[in-house]
Residue frames as a rotation matrix with the C-alpha (Angstrom) as fourth column:
MET 1
0.067 0.956 -0.285 1.84
-0.747 0.237 0.621 5.73
0.662 0.172 0.730 -11.07
LEU 2
0.058 -0.133 -0.989 3.30
0.307 0.946 -0.109 2.74
0.950 -0.297 0.096 -9.32
ASP 3
-0.910 -0.415 -0.007 4.09
0.173 -0.364 -0.915 5.00
0.378 -0.833 0.403 -6.30
LYS 4
-0.515 0.778 0.360 0.51
-0.832 -0.554 0.008 6.13
0.206 -0.295 0.933 -5.99
ILE 5
0.344 0.631 -0.695 -0.85
-0.428 0.764 0.482 2.63
0.836 0.132 0.533 -6.23
SER 6
-0.271 -0.547 -0.792 1.57
0.506 0.620 -0.600 1.46
0.819 -0.563 0.109 -3.61
LEU 7
-0.970 -0.080 0.229 0.67
-0.143 -0.576 -0.805 4.25
0.196 -0.814 0.547 -1.26
ILE 8
-0.087 0.990 0.115 -3.05
-0.899 -0.127 0.419 3.56
0.429 -0.067 0.901 -1.65
LEU 9
0.336 0.092 -0.937 -2.36
0.067 0.990 0.121 -0.11
0.940 -0.104 0.326 -0.87
LEU 10
-0.668 -0.641 -0.377 -0.39
0.452 0.053 -0.890 0.92
0.591 -0.765 0.255 2.19
ILE 11
-0.680 0.518 0.518 -3.19
-0.689 -0.694 -0.211 3.17
0.250 -0.500 0.829 3.33
ILE 12
0.337 0.837 -0.430 -5.63
-0.607 0.543 0.581 0.26
0.719 0.065 0.691 3.01
GLY 13
0.078 -0.430 -0.899 -3.24
0.398 0.840 -0.368 -1.90
0.914 -0.330 0.237 4.95
GLY 14
-0.884 -0.441 0.153 -2.72
0.089 -0.482 -0.872 0.69
0.458 -0.757 0.466 7.63
LEU 15
-0.314 0.850 0.423 -6.45
-0.913 -0.392 0.111 1.20
0.260 -0.351 0.899 8.15
ASN 16
0.460 0.472 -0.752 -6.96
-0.259 0.881 0.395 -2.51
0.849 0.013 0.528 8.30
TRP 17
-0.324 -0.668 -0.670 -4.22
0.561 0.434 -0.704 -2.89
0.762 -0.604 0.234 10.94
GLY 18
-0.861 0.086 0.501 -5.74
-0.381 -0.762 -0.523 0.01
0.337 -0.641 0.689 12.86
SER 19
0.169 0.983 0.069 -9.11
-0.841 0.108 0.531 -1.68
0.514 -0.148 0.845 12.91
ILE 20
0.312 -0.165 -0.936 -7.43
0.228 0.969 -0.095 -4.84
0.922 -0.183 0.340 14.14
GLY 21
-0.687 -0.692 -0.221 -5.63
0.422 -0.132 -0.897 -3.00
0.592 -0.709 0.383 16.88
ILE 22
-0.804 0.405 0.435 -8.51
-0.568 -0.741 -0.359 -0.88
0.177 -0.536 0.826 18.03
PHE 23
0.057 0.991 0.123 -11.56
-0.994 0.067 -0.083 -3.00
-0.090 -0.118 0.989 17.39
GLN 24
-0.568 -0.321 0.757 -10.06
-0.300 0.938 0.173 -6.52
-0.766 -0.129 -0.630 16.88
PHE 25
0.543 0.798 0.260 -11.79
0.087 0.255 -0.963 -6.54
-0.835 0.546 0.069 13.46
ASP 26
-0.640 -0.734 0.227 -10.05
0.203 0.123 0.971 -7.55
-0.741 0.668 0.070 10.21
ILE 27
0.142 0.703 -0.697 -11.85
-0.575 -0.515 -0.636 -5.51
-0.806 0.491 0.331 7.43
VAL 28
-0.403 -0.383 -0.831 -10.05
-0.914 0.217 0.343 -7.33
0.049 0.898 -0.437 4.60
ALA 29
-0.999 0.011 0.053 -10.95
0.001 0.984 -0.178 -10.76
-0.054 -0.178 -0.983 6.04
TRP 30
-0.353 0.935 -0.024 -14.56
0.125 0.022 -0.992 -9.68
-0.927 -0.353 -0.125 6.61
ILE 31
0.179 0.417 -0.891 -14.95
-0.768 -0.506 -0.392 -8.40
-0.614 0.755 0.230 3.00
CYS 32
-0.108 -0.407 -0.907 -13.11
-0.951 0.310 -0.026 -11.24
0.291 0.859 -0.420 1.41
GLY 33
0.664 0.586 -0.466 -14.30
-0.472 0.811 0.347 -14.26
0.580 -0.010 0.814 3.29
GLY 34
0.970 -0.242 0.004 -11.75
0.140 0.573 0.807 -14.86
-0.198 -0.783 0.590 6.02
GLN 35
0.407 -0.890 -0.205 -8.06
-0.698 -0.447 0.560 -14.56
-0.590 -0.085 -0.803 6.50
THR 36
-0.409 -0.623 0.667 -7.34
-0.049 0.745 0.665 -17.78
-0.911 0.239 -0.335 4.73
GLY 37
0.652 0.700 0.291 -9.51
0.316 0.098 -0.944 -16.95
-0.689 0.708 -0.158 1.72
VAL 38
0.037 -0.699 0.714 -7.70
0.984 0.149 0.095 -16.60
-0.173 0.699 0.693 -1.63
LEU 39
0.419 0.160 0.894 -8.75
0.501 -0.862 -0.081 -12.98
0.757 0.482 -0.441 -2.15
SER 40
0.998 -0.059 0.037 -7.71
-0.062 -0.500 0.864 -12.00
-0.033 -0.864 -0.503 1.31
ARG 41
0.413 -0.894 0.172 -4.23
0.536 0.392 0.748 -13.55
-0.736 -0.216 0.641 0.82
ILE 42
0.108 -0.328 0.938 -3.88
0.948 -0.249 -0.196 -11.77
0.298 0.911 0.284 -2.52
ILE 43
0.757 0.246 0.605 -4.72
0.105 -0.960 0.259 -8.41
0.644 -0.133 -0.753 -0.89
TYR 44
0.890 -0.453 -0.042 -2.34
-0.005 -0.101 0.995 -9.08
-0.455 -0.886 -0.092 2.04
THR 45
0.159 -0.844 0.511 0.39
0.865 0.369 0.340 -9.99
-0.476 0.388 0.789 -0.46
LEU 46
0.275 -0.026 0.961 -0.20
0.730 -0.644 -0.227 -6.91
0.625 0.764 -0.158 -2.58
VAL 47
0.961 0.060 0.270 0.00
-0.128 -0.769 0.627 -4.69
0.245 -0.637 -0.731 0.54
ALA 48
0.639 -0.766 0.073 3.27
0.289 0.326 0.900 -6.39
-0.713 -0.554 0.429 1.53
LEU 49
0.006 -0.633 0.774 4.75
0.993 0.096 0.071 -5.85
-0.119 0.768 0.629 -1.99
ALA 50
0.598 0.287 0.748 3.59
0.412 -0.911 0.020 -2.21
0.688 0.296 -0.663 -1.90
ALA 51
0.963 -0.268 -0.040 5.41
-0.072 -0.394 0.916 -1.77
-0.261 -0.879 -0.399 1.39
ILE 52
0.201 -0.927 0.316 8.59
0.667 0.365 0.649 -3.19
-0.717 0.080 0.692 -0.10
TRP 53
0.117 -0.126 0.985 8.27
0.921 -0.358 -0.155 -0.89
0.373 0.925 0.074 -3.04
CYS 54
0.853 0.276 0.444 7.71
0.105 -0.923 0.371 2.18
0.512 -0.269 -0.816 -0.81
ILE 55
0.612 -0.723 -0.320 11.01
0.537 0.082 0.840 1.48
-0.581 -0.686 0.439 0.89
SER 56
-0.181 -0.681 0.710 12.60
0.983 -0.155 0.102 2.85
0.041 0.716 0.697 -2.21
LEU 57
0.601 0.489 0.633 10.83
0.458 -0.859 0.228 6.20
0.655 0.153 -0.740 -1.55
LEU 58
0.913 -0.273 -0.304 13.13
0.173 -0.415 0.893 6.72
-0.370 -0.868 -0.332 1.42
PHE 59
0.046 -0.998 0.041 16.26
0.458 0.058 0.887 6.50
-0.888 -0.022 0.460 -0.70
ARG 60
0.353 0.140 0.925 15.17
0.930 -0.162 -0.330 8.42
0.103 0.977 -0.187 -3.79
ASP 61
-0.790 -0.590 -0.168 16.79
0.586 -0.807 0.082 11.71
-0.184 -0.034 0.982 -4.78
GLU 62
0.065 0.934 -0.352 14.07
0.662 -0.305 -0.685 14.29
-0.747 -0.189 -0.638 -4.35
THR 63
-0.148 -0.173 -0.974 15.56
-0.444 -0.868 0.222 16.74
-0.884 0.465 0.052 -6.83
ALA 64
-0.984 -0.167 -0.067 15.52
-0.136 0.445 0.885 14.10
-0.118 0.880 -0.460 -9.61
PHE 65
-0.403 0.910 0.094 11.83
0.864 0.413 -0.288 13.47
-0.301 -0.035 -0.953 -8.83
HIS 66
0.237 0.609 -0.757 10.95
0.310 -0.786 -0.535 17.04
-0.921 -0.108 -0.375 -9.18
GLU 67
-0.529 -0.488 -0.694 12.97
-0.576 -0.394 0.716 17.48
-0.623 0.779 -0.073 -12.43
ASP 68
-0.950 0.177 0.256 11.17
0.289 0.809 0.512 14.47
-0.116 0.560 -0.820 -13.85
ARG 69
-0.088 0.983 -0.162 7.77
0.820 -0.021 -0.571 15.86
-0.565 -0.184 -0.804 -12.95
THR 70
0.081 0.062 -0.995 8.61
-0.212 -0.974 -0.078 19.28
-0.974 0.218 -0.065 -14.37
ALA 71
-0.838 -0.486 -0.247 9.77
-0.384 0.205 0.900 17.64
-0.387 0.849 -0.358 -17.63
PHE 72
-0.746 0.608 0.273 6.63
0.650 0.754 0.097 15.60
-0.147 0.250 -0.957 -17.79
ASN 73
0.100 0.860 -0.500 4.31
0.651 -0.436 -0.621 18.58
-0.752 -0.263 -0.604 -17.27
GLU 74
-0.338 -0.302 -0.891 5.95
-0.346 -0.840 0.417 20.69
-0.875 0.450 0.179 -20.08
């Protein structure tokens, strides 16, 4: 579950960076009241923590993941 939440946050962050790069428009800052707003800073921090968490995805054993899912579904 934490993996999916992290991936969703990274997608939000990626789309936000894409809008900054292409349109020079920060969606998170626009929605949350500026880059220095408390809510914006919380979202930016959550995206950064999600990115750190997703680094672990690179080093996980894929076979253990599939065995866990199989056991969970039974």
